[in-house]
N, C-alpha and C positions, 0 to 999 in steps of 0.2 A: 490735443491733449498729450501729454508725456507719455511714453511707451513704459510699462510696468517692467522692473527688472529685479533680479535677485529672486528672492524667496516668493515674492508677490507674483513673479511672472510664472515660475514653477507651480505656485498653487492654482494658478488660472489654467494652466495646461492639465494638471490633475483632475481640476473639475470638468475641464472639456472631456477627458476620458470617460468620467462617470456620468455627465450627461448622456453621452454617446450610448454607454453601457445601460442607462436608464430607459432610453428609447429601445435599445435592442429587447430588454427585458420586457417591456411592454408588448412589442411585436411578438416575440415567443408566446408570451401568455395570450394573445388573442388569437394565434393561429393553432396552438395546441402543442402536440408532441413534436418539439424541434429542439435538437440538443443547444444549450445555451451557449456553451463556449464555442461552437462552430459557427453559430450566429454571429458571435463577437468577432471572429477571425473574418468572417465575410464582410462584416461591417468595417473592419480595419483596412481590408484590402480595398473597400470602397473609397475609404479616405486616402489611401495612397494613389489610387487611380485618379482621384479627383484633385489631387496636388494639395490637400489640407494638411496644413503643417501642425504637428504636435511635438514640441520640443523637450520631449523626454527621451533621451537617448536610450535606446535597447543595446546595452552593453554585455559583454561578458561576464563582468563583475556583478552588474545588477542582476541578471538571471540566477548566477551560481550562488551569489553571497546574500541576496536579498530575498527573490522569490523562492528559490529551491528549498532551504530548510524549513520554513513553515508547511509547505506543500508535501515533504517527505515526512515530517513529524507526524502531520495529521493523517497521512494515509497510513502510516505504520500504527499509530495509537489506535484507528478505528478497525485494525486487522486482527481477527481472532488468531492468538499466537498457537492453539491447539491445532487448528485448520492449518496454520502455515507450517507447523513442525511436521503433520502428516504429509504435506506435499513437498517436502523440503529437498527431496531427492531429485524430483521433476525440476524444481525452480533453480538447484544450484548447478545441475549438469547442463541445463539450457543456457543459465546465465555465464557461465564460465566457458565449458568445452563449445557448446553450442555457437556462443558468440565468437570466440577464436577461430572455429572452424569457419563460419559465414564470413568473417573479415578476409580469410585467406581466400575464399572461394571469390567473393567479389573482386578483391584487390587483384587476383589473377586476370580474372575475366575482364574487368575494367580496364586493365592495362592495355589490352587490345582492343576493346571497345570504343574507350574514350581517348585513345591514343596518349596517355598520360605516363610519365614515367612509373615503374613499378612501385616504388616507396610512395609517390604522391598518389596513386590509385589505392594502396592500402590505407593510407592516412584518409582518405575520404570514405572508406570502407568503415575505419575506425570511429569516424565521426557520426556517420548516419546509421549505423546498423543497432547500437543500444536502443532499445524500446524505451520509451519517454514515460516516466511515471506521471508527470505533470498532466500529460494529455489523456494517458489510461484512466488514471484515477478519476478524473473529471466526466469521462466518456461512460464509463462502467457504472458510476453512479447515477448518473443521468438516466441511463438505459435500465437500471435496476438487474443488472446480469446476476445470475445463480452465484451462490456464495463460493462454491468451489472453482468455478472458471474465473471468478474476480481473484482469488487467492492466487491462482496459478499466473494469470497474467499480470496482476499488479506485483506479484512477489519477485517474478522474474525482471521486471522493470525496475524495482527497487533496488534489486541486487545487482543486475548487469551495468549500470552506470558507473559504479565504483571501478569493476573491472576494466569497461571500455575508456574511462578516463586514463587509467595507467597505461593501456595498451596505446591510445593516442598521444600520451607525453612521450613515450619510448620512440615512435613512430617519428613524432614532430623533432625530436633531437636528432634522428638519424636523417631526416630530410635537410635539416639546417646545416649538418656536419657535412653531408654530401655535397651541397650548393656550395658552402664557404671553400671545402678543400677540393673539389672535384673528385672524390673518392669513389671508385667503382663499388656497386652493390654488394658484390660478392666479398669485398673486403670489409664491408660494414656489418653484414648479416653473417656472423660467425657462430660456432656453439657457444661461445662465451655470451654473445648478445642475447641468444635464445635463453641460455639458464638465467641470465641476470633479468630478462624480462620475465621470466616465469616466477622467479622469487620476489620480484617487485608485486606481481598480482598478488601472489600468497601474503606478503607482508602487509600490502595496501589494505587487503579485504580483512584480514585476521586483526590487524592492527587497528583498524576502524572499527571493528566489533568490539575490541577489548576497551578502547576509548569510550565508545557510546555506553558499555555495559558499566564501566566504572563510574562515569558521569551520571548515568540514569540510576545506579543504585545510591549514590551520594544524595541526589534529590529525593528519591524515594525515602531516604532514613529520614529527610527533614519532613517530609509531607506526612509520613507516619506518624510523627510526634506532633503534628499540627492539624488544626482544624479552623483554617481561615480562609475560605474559598478564594479572596481576592488575592491574596498572597500566593496561593498555590498556583493560580493562573500566571502570575509572574514567574514563579519557580519553572513552570513548564515552558514559558517562552525563553527565559535563560536557558535551559536545557537543550532547546530546539537549535538555537543559534551557537550556543556555547559548545556543544559537542562537536558541531560542524567545523566551528572555526578552531577549537582545540586540536582536532585531528589534522585539519586540512592546513594550517598554518603554523600554529604554536608548535607543535610535536613534529610535524613533517620536516626532515632533514636534520633532526635533532639526533635520532639514533642511527648512526651509519648512513646518513645521507637518505634514508628510506622515506617515501611517501605513505601517508596514512589517508585512507579514504574517508572524506567527510560524509559523504552519502551514507557509506555503510554505518558510520558512527552514529548519524542522526535516526536512521531507520532503526537501529539496534536500541537506541533510547527512548524512540517512539513505542516500539513493541514492548518495552518493560514497563514503561509508565502506563501504556493503554491497556494492560492486562494484568500484570501484577498490582500496579499501582491502583487502578481503577478498583481491583477486587479488595485490596487490604489496606490502603493507604488513603482513601478519598472516601468522605461521607457521601450521603445522598444529594445534599446541596453543592458539594465540590464538583461532583461527577457532573452533574447538570451545568455548572458553570462553565468548567473546563472545556467539557465537549462543545458546548454551545459556542464558546470564545473561538476553539479551533476551527469549528465549522464555519463560522462568519469570516475568519480569517483567511481560510483556504479558498472561500468563495470571492473574497476581494482580490486575493493575489491572482486567482484563475483570471479575473475580470481584467486586471491590468496586463497580464503576460499575454493573453490570446489576442486582445485588441492591440496591442502593441506591435506583435508579431506580424498582424495583418497590416498595419499602418507603416511597418517599416521595412516590408518586403520590397527588394529593388526590382520593380516591375520592368524597368529598361533592360537591367542585367539579365532577368529571365527569358524576355522575348530575344535578346541577342544571342543568349546560349541555348536557345529551346532544344535544339538537337541533342545536347548532351543531357538535358532533363528528361527528354523522352526516352533516352536510352538508359539513364539511371533507373528511373520509376521500375519498370519491369525486372531489371537485375536486382535491385534492392528485394523486391518481393521473391523472386525465385531463390536467392540467397538464403531468406527468411525460412522458406518453406523447405529447403533443401536440408536444413538442419532441425526444424521443428518435427516433421514427420519421423526420420529414422531414429532421432534421439529420445522422443517420447515414447515410441513402440519399444525401443530397447530398456527404457527404464521400467516402463510396464511390466516386463518379464521377471522384475526382480523386487517389486513392491506389490503389497496385498491389493490394492486398488488403483488399477490403472485409469489412463486418461482416454475416454471414448474418443472417436475419431471425429465426432461433431465438434467436440471441444478444440481438438487439433486445428479443425478448419478456422475457429475464431481466434485461436491463438496467433495462427499465420496472419490473417487478416486484420487483427486487432493488434498487431505490433507496431503500434504509431510511433512516429519520430518527428520530433517538433523543438521544444524548447532546449533540451540538452544538446542536440547536433547546432543548433542555432548559436547557443553560447560558446560552443568549441569554436565554430568557423569565425564567430565575431572575435575571438581572441588571437586570430592570425595577424601577424606583423604586416605592414604595409608593402613590405618587399619580399613577401613570401612568394613562391613560384606557384603560378597559375590560381593566384588568391581569388580574382574576380570569378574565375569560372568555378571554383569550389564553393564561394559564397552563392552564386546563382543555382546550382545543383541544390545544396542543401536547403536553400529557402523554397525551391520548386517541388523537390520531393516532400519536404514538411507541408507545403500547401496541398498537395496531393492527398497525402497520408491523412491530414487533419479533415479535408472537404470531402473527398471522394470516399475513402475507408471508414470516415467517421459517420458520414450521413448514411452509408450502407450497412452499417453495422447491425443495427435494429433489424433490418429487412433479412440479412443473412441469418441471424438467429431465429426468427420466425421460419425462414425456408428450412432451416435444419431442425425445426421443432424443438429449439431449446427454449424453454418456458422461463421468461424472464421473471415474473411473478405473478402468479395467478390472483383473482379476485379474493378467494378464499383466504390466501396468504396476507393480502393487504387487510382484509377484515380481521384476521386474527390479531396481526401486529397492533391495529387500532385498538381491539378490546383489550389486548396484554398492555399496552402502554397506558390506556385510561385507567385499567385495575391497578398498576402501580402507583398512579397518580393518586388514587383514591386512597390506597393504603399509607401514602406519605401523609395526606391530608388528615386521615384519622389519627396517624401517629403525632403530627403537629398539634391537633386540636387537643389530645389527651395531654401533651407536654404544656400548652397554655392553660389548660384547667388545673393540672398539678402545680404549677407555678403562681395560680390565683389570678391569672390575667384574663380568664374566662369565667364568668359565673356558672354555676351548676345548671341553670335553665338554658342557657345560651349553649353550653357544651351540649346539653342532651339534644338539643336541635340539630347542632353539627352531627353528632353521634348517628342520630336517628336518619337523616337524611343520606349521609354516606354510606351506613351500613345497608340501606334499602338498595342504594345503587351497586354496592359492592355485590349484594346476592343477585341482583340482576344481571350483572357482568359475569358471574360465575356461571349462572344458568345458560348464558348466551355462548360463553366459551367452551361449556361442556357439550352443548347442541351442535356447536361447529366442529369440535372435535370428533363426536360421534359420526357426522355426516361426512369427515374427511380424515379417514384413518392415516393418511400420510402426515397430517399434521400432528396428529397424537403421537405418532412414532417419533416424529422429529423433536417433539417437546420432551418425550421421555428422554431420549438420547442426549439433549442439551441438558436437560435438568439432572440427569444421573452424571454427566460430565462435570458438572459445577458441584455436586455434592460430593463426589469422590476427590475433588480438588480441596474442598474443606477437610474431608478425612485425612488426606495427607498433611495438610497444614497442621491439624491437631496432633498428628503422629510426630511430626517435628518440633512442637512445640514440647510434647512429652519427653521426647528424648532430650531435648535442652535442658529441661527442669529436672532431669533424672527420674521421673515417675515411671520410664520405660526404659531398659537397658538399650545400649545400641544394637545389639546382636538380634534381639527381638523386635526392636523397632524397624531395623531394616527388612527382616522378614515380613512383617506386617506391610511396610510400606511397597516391597515387591508385589505383594498381592493386589494392592491398589493400582500398581501400574499394569499388571497383568488386565485388571479390569478394563482400565482406561485403554489399553490396547484393543480389547474387543469391542469396547464403544466405536473407537475410531475404525474398525472394519464392518461397522453397521450392524453389530450384535449387542443386544441389550444384556446386562446380569441380572435385569430384575424380571424378565417376561420371557425370555427365550427357551427356557427349558420347562416341560410340563409340571415339574414336582416344584422346582425353585429355580431363580434365575442363575444362581451361582452358590455353589457349598464352599463356605469360608474355612480358611485355613484351621481357625481355632475350633471348629466343630469337630474335625477328625482328631486333632489332638486330645479334646476334652473326651471323646469316646474310648481313645486308647487309654486314658487316664482312669476310666472307669466311670466317668460321669453320664449319665444318661441324659439325653436331651429331653425337651417338652414332648409328651405323648401325642401322637397324631389324634387329631379329632374324629370320634368314631361317628359312623353314619347312622341315623335313626333306623330302628328296625321297622319293617313293615307290619310286625305282628301288634 
């Protein structure tokens, strides 16, 4: 039989990957709570040990250009922007200052521990220390981690990759220059080099954010004027890859030879479309279609990337350089801990809501390192100094990170008494989800009836059945909230935040149309922002005062003008 070649051979390899993944899925479903992505990695390692060949090359470009953009976009699109903004200082300081500090610490210590030249040791630190959004997003979603903890860890991982790639690129150029010219390190690392590297980080991050914001706004404007869910799915796909390529390749080097971060661009675009776009530019049908599509895409890409990482792990090289790997693993963890604890506690002193110590433990142990470090080390040229050692170390640390840290993450959160998601919360999500589906069904039935596509008698059957279910759901939700005050409190704050966002949007529209002057509109918007700030600190503007939740600005101005408010209701006399 003639061997298959070309596209047919690639399809057979791809099919083999999904057959293995299906087997892993069945295994995970049978044994219960076991992270699917880690099971895939272990299956891939088994494939590598057994010598089974999968002719799909796990390359630098495949990870960064094909796998990474959809995972970044889906992770950012499903992140609550308000919660991200609330934790922005912790995220930014850890992702920039913390990462740079950790790279310097590991680089200097590794210089003596590994016996590498200082520049090569720093390059290894720059490759391995950025936490990996692919791994973190997959694991935290499976474990059902608390939302704030997820935002902190995922937010840092989404941001620090852009910073890490810039530092890696700078150090890579210095290593090449040092190797080719035999230049001394002191001559290479000057004040100009440090200033240029710092400028590159700022420009890469801010430039990537601008590119993502502009691209996201352009797609948002089209989606706002369109109501065709299949086309809008395609638009988000174009945005995910387009913003990444626009920043990383099209615009990088155009403006003063500066590099723009495609990671930051895609994350920014995803945050915009997943929050403002979902709220204002997507119909209910579009939201379901878009988010289901991206959820499926993320699942498929995760399936490929984790299985291929396991299958392409160089087992022989790992065994050969086992001593270096055993040194690297604790040093990477110590470098991570050395920046997370002091920096987080320092930021805690300047923000209203600090990060508890229990969360900090998870942030240290949950800083997984896999696909991004692997992509960077695979991009090293064949003649690069200590290339084989660096490759073995990166794959070894990645395997430990995913298998050991990943498998023990749930146990760590349980030991720290960090509740992933209670049964009451799961039931609440189930009831609320069904309630929204019932509302959509009632609305759809009414539209079909109004359009003459449902006869009155059939429509009445629909309405009666769904109205009955709606009443039953409302009663069940009410009873659940009465029995669980913390759920009621969370619903109140979430609902209040959404209502205030609508208030702000209405004020912006009123200012735009001239119904409200700019000075009055800005004063009213300031008040809405004050309410939002109170909500983010955990204080409701509806129920947290005995007389009323919040006295609005207009009430005091009306009294000053001589307008009396509505009289307070008088209590009935006992006579």
